[in-house]
C-alpha positions as CSV (number, residue, x, y, z in Angstrom):
1,M,12.7,45.3,182.4
2,Q,10.6,48.4,182.9
3,T,10.5,51.0,180.1
4,I,10.6,54.7,180.7
5,Q,7.0,55.0,179.7
6,Q,6.0,52.4,182.3
7,A,8.1,54.1,184.9
8,I,6.4,57.5,184.2
9,S,3.0,55.9,184.4
10,D,3.8,54.1,187.6
11,S,5.2,57.3,189.0
12,M,2.2,59.3,188.1
13,K,0.0,56.8,190.1
14,L,2.3,57.1,193.1
15,I,2.3,60.9,192.9
16,A,-1.5,60.8,192.8
17,L,-1.6,58.6,195.9
18,I,0.9,60.9,197.7
19,E,-1.2,63.9,196.8
20,E,-4.3,62.2,198.2
21,G,-2.6,62.0,201.6
22,T,-3.1,58.3,202.0
23,M,0.6,57.7,202.9
24,G,2.6,58.9,205.8
25,Q,6.0,60.6,205.5
26,S,8.1,57.5,206.1
27,E,6.1,55.4,203.6
28,I,6.6,58.2,201.0
29,T,10.3,58.2,201.8
30,D,10.5,54.4,201.3
31,K,8.6,54.5,198.0
32,V,10.6,57.3,196.5
33,S,13.9,55.8,197.8
34,A,12.9,52.4,196.1
35,L,12.3,54.2,192.8
36,F,15.7,55.9,192.9
37,S,17.5,52.6,193.4
38,N,16.8,52.0,189.7
39,E,17.9,54.4,187.0
40,V,14.9,53.9,184.7
41,S,12.3,54.3,187.5
42,A,14.2,57.3,188.9
43,R,14.1,59.0,185.5
44,G,10.4,58.2,185.2
45,F,9.6,59.6,188.6
46,M,11.6,62.8,187.9
47,A,9.8,63.2,184.6
48,A,6.4,62.6,186.2
49,L,7.0,64.9,189.1
50,S,8.6,67.7,187.2
51,T,5.7,67.9,184.7
52,S,2.9,67.4,187.2
53,S,1.0,70.2,188.9
54,V,0.9,68.2,192.2
55,T,0.4,70.0,195.4
56,L,2.0,68.1,198.4
57,S,1.4,68.6,202.1
58,K,4.4,69.6,204.2
59,E,4.7,66.0,205.5
60,A,4.5,64.5,202.0
61,Y,7.0,67.0,200.6
62,Q,9.4,66.1,203.4
63,G,9.0,62.4,202.7
64,L,9.8,63.1,199.0
65,L,12.9,65.1,200.0
66,D,14.1,62.4,202.4
67,G,13.6,59.7,199.7
68,L,15.7,61.7,197.2
69,K,18.4,62.3,199.8
70,Q,18.8,58.5,200.2
71,H,20.0,58.3,196.6
72,Q,21.8,61.6,196.2
73,E,24.0,60.7,193.2
74,V,21.1,59.7,191.0
75,A,18.6,62.2,192.3
76,Y,21.0,65.2,192.1
77,D,22.2,64.3,188.7
78,L,18.7,64.1,187.4
79,L,17.6,67.3,189.0
80,V,20.5,69.3,187.5
81,K,20.0,67.6,184.1
82,N,16.3,68.4,184.2
83,I,17.0,72.1,185.0
84,I,19.4,72.2,182.0
85,M,17.1,70.4,179.7
86,S,13.9,72.3,180.6
87,S,15.6,75.7,180.6
88,S,17.2,74.9,177.2
89,A,13.8,73.8,175.9
90,T,12.3,77.0,177.1
91,L,14.7,78.9,174.9
92,T,14.1,76.7,171.9
93,H,10.3,76.9,172.2
94,E,10.6,80.7,172.5
95,E,12.7,80.9,169.4
96,N,10.2,78.7,167.5
97,G,7.2,80.7,168.7
98,K,5.7,77.8,170.6
99,E,4.3,79.7,173.6
100,D,2.4,76.9,175.2
101,M,5.5,74.6,175.1
102,R,7.7,77.5,176.3
103,V,5.4,78.0,179.4
104,S,5.4,74.2,180.1
105,S,9.2,74.0,179.9
106,E,9.4,77.0,182.2
107,Q,7.2,75.4,184.7
108,V,9.4,72.2,184.7
109,T,12.4,74.4,185.4
110,A,10.6,76.2,188.2
111,R,9.5,72.9,189.8
112,C,13.0,71.4,189.6
113,L,14.6,74.5,191.0
114,E,12.1,74.6,193.9
115,L,12.9,70.9,194.7
116,A,16.6,71.5,194.5
117,K,16.4,74.6,196.7
118,A,14.3,72.6,199.3
119,L,16.9,69.9,199.4
120,N,19.5,72.5,200.5
121,D,22.3,70.0,200.4
122,V,26.1,70.6,200.2
123,K,26.4,67.6,197.9
124,L,23.9,69.1,195.5
125,N,25.8,72.4,195.6
126,A,29.0,70.5,194.7
127,K,27.1,68.9,191.8
128,V,26.0,72.4,190.7
129,E,29.6,73.7,190.9
130,E,30.7,70.7,188.9
131,V,28.3,71.3,186.1
132,L,29.0,75.1,186.0
133,A,32.7,74.3,185.6
134,A,31.8,71.8,182.8
135,I,29.6,74.4,181.1
136,H,32.4,76.9,181.2
137,T,35.0,74.5,179.9
138,F,32.6,73.2,177.2
139,Q,31.8,76.7,176.0
140,I,35.5,77.5,175.7
141,D,36.3,74.3,173.8
142,P,33.8,71.5,173.4
143,K,36.6,69.1,172.5
144,A,38.5,69.7,175.8
145,K,36.7,66.8,177.5
146,D,38.6,65.5,180.5
147,V,37.9,62.9,183.1
148,T,36.4,65.5,185.4
149,H,33.8,66.8,183.0
150,A,33.3,63.7,180.7
151,M,29.8,62.9,181.9
152,W,28.6,66.4,181.4
153,F,30.3,66.8,178.0
154,D,28.6,63.6,176.9
155,F,25.3,65.0,178.1
156,F,25.7,68.4,176.3
157,E,26.8,66.6,173.1
158,R,24.0,64.1,173.3
159,W,21.3,66.8,173.4
160,G,23.1,69.1,171.0
161,Y,23.4,72.0,173.4
162,E,25.1,75.1,172.0
163,G,26.3,78.2,173.8
164,R,22.9,79.9,174.0
165,H,21.3,76.8,175.5
166,L,24.0,76.5,178.1
167,D,23.9,80.3,178.8
168,E,20.2,79.9,179.5
169,A,20.7,76.9,181.7
170,K,23.6,78.5,183.5
171,K,21.4,81.3,184.8
172,H,19.1,78.8,186.5
173,V,21.7,76.5,187.8
174,K,23.7,79.4,189.3
175,S,20.6,80.5,191.2
176,L,20.9,77.3,193.3
177,L,24.1,78.7,194.7
178,G,22.6,82.2,195.2
179,L,24.6,83.6,192.4
């Protein structure tokens, strides 16, 4: 079984090949789609992509988007979670005076937002509305977990998010809906 570190390393190699322009749009779509059929490789790819400074051609970017759309449930969950995590990390790094880490987290948020906006998908918008409702409910009463928001409550609890973290994340997540 592949580890997350292996998945990130493999994904970084794939991203470098994509950036070189050695693959066509359909090959990129197929490779990205294959990665998103496995949770560990999907997480590794999202980590590698969101922290890289890769510049993709229009064709390569479209191949990437098409690959993500083939596994919407996994891809959209990871995108929204990465936006929440990186924007929350930005706040924490700012509070701790770690400017270089703050800037890095801010860049991850920006890359994930760019990708999410480029997907421009109603299913992603539904995921965003779902997480916004979960944030709202969680901030009112973190113990009010219900079936609808259970996954998000577990995610917030796992990472120890407090009101200020979720307020910061909410600003970015809302921007996907044009709010």
